[in-house]
C-alpha positions in Angstrom: -60.5 48.8 -16.6 -63.8 48.0 -18.3 -64.5 51.3 -19.9 -61.9 53.9 -21.2 -61.9 57.6 -20.5 -63.0 60.1 -23.2 -60.4 62.7 -23.9 -60.2 65.6 -26.6 -57.5 67.6 -28.2 -57.4 70.2 -31.0 -55.9 69.9 -34.4 -56.3 72.5 -37.2 -59.2 74.0 -35.3 -61.1 70.7 -35.0 -62.0 69.2 -31.6 -60.8 65.5 -31.9 -61.7 62.7 -29.6 -59.7 59.7 -28.3 -60.2 57.1 -25.6 -57.6 56.5 -22.9 -57.5 53.0 -21.4 -55.2 54.1 -18.5 -52.1 52.3 -17.2 -50.1 55.5 -17.8 -46.8 54.0 -16.4 -46.7 51.4 -19.2 -45.3 51.8 -22.6 -47.7 53.7 -25.0 -49.7 51.9 -27.7 -51.8 53.8 -30.2 -54.7 52.0 -32.0 -55.9 53.6 -35.2 -59.1 52.6 -36.8 -59.9 52.5 -40.6 -62.2 54.5 -42.7 -65.9 54.9 -41.8 -65.1 53.3 -38.5 -64.5 54.5 -34.9 -62.1 54.1 -32.0 -64.3 51.6 -30.1 -63.8 49.1 -32.9 -60.6 48.2 -30.9 -62.2 47.4 -27.5 -61.7 43.7 -27.5 -58.0 44.2 -28.3 -57.6 47.1 -26.0 -59.0 45.3 -23.0 -56.6 42.3 -23.6 -53.5 44.4 -24.0 -54.2 47.1 -21.4 -52.3 45.3 -18.6 -49.1 45.7 -20.7 -49.7 49.1 -22.4 -51.0 52.6 -22.0 -53.5 52.4 -24.8 -55.0 55.3 -26.6 -57.3 55.0 -29.6 -58.3 58.1 -31.5 -61.4 58.8 -33.5 -59.9 60.1 -36.9 -61.3 63.5 -38.0 -64.8 63.1 -39.3 -65.3 59.8 -37.4 -66.9 58.7 -34.2 -66.9 61.6 -31.7 -64.3 63.8 -33.5 -65.5 66.8 -35.3 -66.1 66.8 -39.0 -63.7 68.9 -41.2 -65.2 71.7 -43.2 -64.3 71.8 -46.8 -63.6 68.2 -47.3 -60.3 68.2 -45.7 -59.6 64.5 -45.3 -56.3 63.9 -46.9 -53.9 61.4 -45.6 -51.5 64.2 -44.7 -54.3 65.9 -42.6 -54.7 62.7 -40.6 -51.0 62.3 -40.1 -50.9 65.9 -38.8 -53.6 65.1 -36.4 -51.6 62.1 -35.1 -48.7 64.3 -34.5 -50.8 66.6 -32.4 -52.2 63.7 -30.4 -48.7 62.4 -29.7 -47.6 65.9 -28.5 -50.9 66.5 -26.5 -50.7 63.1 -24.7 -46.8 63.4 -24.4 -46.2 60.0 -26.0 -42.6 59.0 -26.6 -41.4 55.9 -28.5 -45.0 54.6 -29.0 -46.0 51.4 -30.7 -48.8 51.9 -33.3 -51.3 49.4 -34.6 -53.5 50.6 -37.5 -56.2 49.1 -39.6 -56.9 49.9 -43.2 -56.8 53.6 -43.6 -55.5 53.8 -40.2 -52.7 51.6 -41.2 -51.9 54.0 -44.0 -51.8 56.9 -41.6 -49.5 54.9 -39.2 -47.2 53.9 -42.1 -46.9 57.6 -43.2 -46.3 58.9 -39.6 -43.6 56.2 -39.0 -42.0 57.1 -42.3 -42.0 60.8 -41.4 -40.9 60.3 -37.9 -39.0 57.0 -37.8 -37.3 57.8 -34.4 -40.7 58.1 -32.7 -42.3 54.7 -33.3 -41.0 51.6 -31.5 -43.1 48.9 -33.3 -45.6 49.1 -36.1 -48.4 46.7 -37.0 -50.6 47.3 -40.1 -53.9 45.3 -40.4 -54.7 45.1 -44.2 -53.6 48.7 -44.9 -50.4 48.3 -47.0 -51.1 48.5 -50.7 -50.0 50.5 -53.7 -52.0 51.3 -56.8 -50.7 49.9 -60.0 -52.8 52.1 -62.1 -51.4 55.2 -63.8 -52.8 58.5 -62.4 -55.4 60.0 -64.7 -54.7 63.5 -66.2 -55.2 66.2 -63.6 -58.2 67.7 -65.3 -59.9 64.3 -65.2 -59.1 63.9 -61.5 -60.4 67.4 -60.8 -63.6 66.7 -62.7 -64.2 63.4 -61.0 -63.6 64.9 -57.6 -66.0 67.7 -58.1 -68.7 65.2 -59.4 -68.1 63.1 -56.2 -68.6 66.1 -54.0 -71.8 67.1 -55.7 -73.2 63.6 -55.4 -72.3 63.4 -51.7 -73.9 66.8 -51.1 -77.1 65.5 -52.7 -76.9 62.2 -50.9 -79.7 61.2 -48.6 -78.2 59.9 -45.3 -79.2 56.5 -44.1 -81.3 56.6 -41.1 -82.2 53.9 -38.6 -85.2 53.5 -36.1 -82.9 51.8 -33.6 -79.3 50.7 -32.8 -80.3 47.1 -33.6 -81.4 48.1 -37.1 -78.0 49.8 -37.6 -76.3 46.7 -36.3 -78.1 44.6 -38.9 -76.8 46.8 -41.6 -73.2 46.3 -40.4 -73.8 42.5 -40.4 -74.8 42.6 -44.1 -71.3 44.2 -44.8 -69.5 41.6 -42.8 -71.1 38.3 -42.4 -68.6 37.2 -39.7 -69.7 39.7 -37.1 -71.4 38.1 -34.2 -74.7 39.8 -33.2 -73.1 41.1 -30.0 -70.1 42.6 -31.9 -72.4 44.2 -34.5 -74.4 45.7 -31.8 -71.4 47.1 -30.0 -70.0 48.6 -33.2 -73.3 50.2 -34.1 -73.8 51.5 -30.6 -70.7 53.6 -30.8 -71.0 54.2 -34.6 -74.4 56.0 -34.7 -75.8 59.2 -33.1 -79.5 59.9 -32.3 -80.9 63.0 -34.0 -83.7 65.4 -32.7 -86.1 63.5 -34.9 -85.5 60.3 -32.9 -83.6 58.5 -35.8 -80.1 57.3 -35.8 -77.4 58.1 -38.3 -73.8 57.2 -38.8 -71.3 59.4 -37.0 -68.9 59.5 -39.8 -68.8 62.2 -42.5 -69.8 61.1 -45.9 -67.5 63.6 -47.6 -64.6 61.2 -46.7 -65.7 59.1 -49.7 -64.4 61.7 -52.2 -61.0 61.1 -53.7 -59.2 64.4 -53.9 -56.7 65.1 -56.6 -54.0 66.1 -54.1 -53.2 62.4 -53.1 -49.8 60.9 -52.5 -48.3 58.9 -55.4 -47.2 55.3 -55.1 -43.6 56.5 -55.2 -44.4 58.9 -52.2 -45.7 56.0 -50.2 -42.8 53.7 -51.0 -40.4 56.6 -50.1 -42.0 56.9 -46.7 -42.1 53.2 -46.0 -38.3 52.9 -46.8 -37.7 55.3 -43.9 -39.4 53.2 -41.3 -36.8 52.1 -38.8 -38.8 50.1 -36.2 -39.8 46.4 -36.5 -42.9 46.2 -38.7 -45.6 43.6 -39.0 -48.0 43.6 -42.0 -51.1 41.4 -41.5 -53.4 40.4 -44.3 -56.5 38.2 -44.5 -56.7 35.7 -47.3 -60.2 36.7 -48.0 -59.6 40.4 -48.2 -60.5 42.6 -51.1 -57.0 44.1 -51.0 -54.2 42.3 -52.8 -51.6 40.1 -50.9 -48.8 42.6 -50.0 -46.1 39.9 -50.3 -47.3 38.9 -53.7 -47.4 42.5 -54.8 -43.7 42.9 -53.7 -44.3 45.4 -50.9 -41.9 43.9 -48.3 -39.1 45.1 -50.5 -39.9 48.8 -49.6 -39.2 48.2 -45.9 -35.9 47.9 -44.0 -37.3 45.3 -41.5 -40.8 44.0 -42.1 -42.5 40.6 -41.6 -45.7 39.3 -43.1 -48.4 37.3 -41.6 -51.3 35.9 -43.7 -54.5 35.0 -41.7 -56.7 32.2 -43.1 -60.4 32.6 -42.9 -60.3 36.5 -42.5 -61.4 39.3 -44.7 -60.5 43.1 -44.4 -61.6 43.3 -40.8 -59.0 41.0 -39.4 -59.5 41.9 -35.8 -63.2 41.1 -35.9 -62.9 38.0 -38.2 -60.1 36.3 -36.3 -59.7 38.1 -33.1 -57.9 35.1 -31.5 -55.2 35.0 -34.1 -54.7 38.7 -34.3 -54.4 38.9 -30.5 -51.8 36.1 -30.4 -49.8 37.8 -33.2 -49.9 41.1 -31.4 -48.8 39.6 -28.1 -45.8 38.0 -29.9 -44.8 40.9 -31.9 -45.3 43.6 -29.2 -43.6 41.3 -26.7 -46.3 41.4 -24.0 -45.7 39.6 -20.6 -49.3 39.3 -19.1 -51.4 36.1 -19.6 -54.3 36.2 -22.0 -57.7 37.0 -20.4 -61.1 35.7 -21.4 -62.3 37.9 -24.3 -65.3 40.0 -23.3 -68.4 38.1 -24.5 -70.3 41.4 -24.5 -68.3 42.4 -27.6 -67.7 39.1 -29.3 -70.9 37.3 -28.6 
């Protein structure tokens, strides 16, 4: 299957999008992207693993081709609820989940809430706890309100072409090949009536609302996860090493893999290594295929 099918479902009144890679008789695998990203970020991995799994990749609310939330409703718990709706809508049972960054946090929270519904869990650079003390609630409220005001006054970035947007992505991650940057930009921007391209994601997601889970809440959820869990981390990531931070102690059964020469976007920086690890951990049986050069370049 060269291109996935577009599907839509509803959650909290929002029309949310996901792609379905077919192979419905195979075990389900859900791929969850990170913040300010989109579901087609997983294409290279989805094409490789599709012979062994029925793969679905959602666009989180406010991302890709999913609707934007009204009123800045982008909490972790909202995203977890959306995932429960997708699981019910697609009638997924005992699914494996792979999540990157914020998508990994969503996957961890879901697996901790419903440990019996996840067969295996892989988190790419998305397991971390803040060591800083929470600011007084008045300070959090004031900071959040200021952030919302700034975002409301923010002038959106515009691009004259998809190639121009691709160049912007390449400045954020120097390891992106031109072909991969163009692929990500092509699915990450939307052309307006004025002929200019803009990012599909909602900028209001950048605001840090005061109703966030605490580190103790996260740790409590992680301790409930019952399935085998793999935490992956790039040694050039801006996030701390989960093992050095002592996070493995919060899990019943978790293993850690550190990937050399990779930053935050592990599956873009070292696709070969990530794919090999996923094949091993998810216990696939098919032989590796040649990775699509249209994506990796």
